[in-house]
C-alpha positions, 0 to 999 in steps of 0.5 A: 887271744880275747879277739879270737874268743870274741870272734868265736862267740860271734860265730856261735851267736850267729848260728844260734840266731840264724841256724843253717839247715833248720827244718824238717827234712821230708824224705829223710831215711834216717832220723833220731831224737836227742835230749839233754836233761841237764839243761833241757835241750831237745833236737831231732836230726833228719838225714838223707843218706844215699850210697853211704853219702850224706846227701842232706841233713837238717835239724829241728829243736829247742835249746841253748845257743851252744846246742843250736849253733853246734847243730847248725855248724854240724849239718853244714859240715857233714853234708856231702861227706860219707857216713864214715867221714861224719863218724870221724868228725863226731869223734874229733869234735868230742875229743876237742870239747873234752880235751885238756884246756892246754891242748890246742885243737886239731884244726886239720880234724875239725876245721871251722868247728874249732869255734867250740874249743872254748866249750871245754872250759865249761864242763856243763856246756860240753853236753850242750855242744855234743848233743847234736853229734850224739843225735846224728850218730844215733841217726846214722846208726839207725838207733831208735832210742832217744839219744842222750848226753847222760 
């Protein structure tokens, strides 16, 4: 189990050091900003939705390794999905990181995002991991207010 935990940590660190889709998306038709007051994470998510499909999604911001890695993996995962599929992933991700410690993650629902299952062992870090997802949800819903983990 410790080998698996180390692999997960490596994936998170890789996405933190070399985040995927880390840029301002010119031509985005949906945008939202998010903030985690607990640790200061700030993120902006840019989405281009056409015919209810996420054609492109990027992010910018600053924060801890968990929030940046979560945003990186989120953008890579939802690109090409319908908005309803993305919203389903938001719920699956949230459920996974807030689930009971003895519950196994639903790999069918979250796939590679299972690397974040260990976050539930550190309740203060759950907000770091979920901030990008709250922010993407706000963008998809066209919400103008700041998305927050509070």
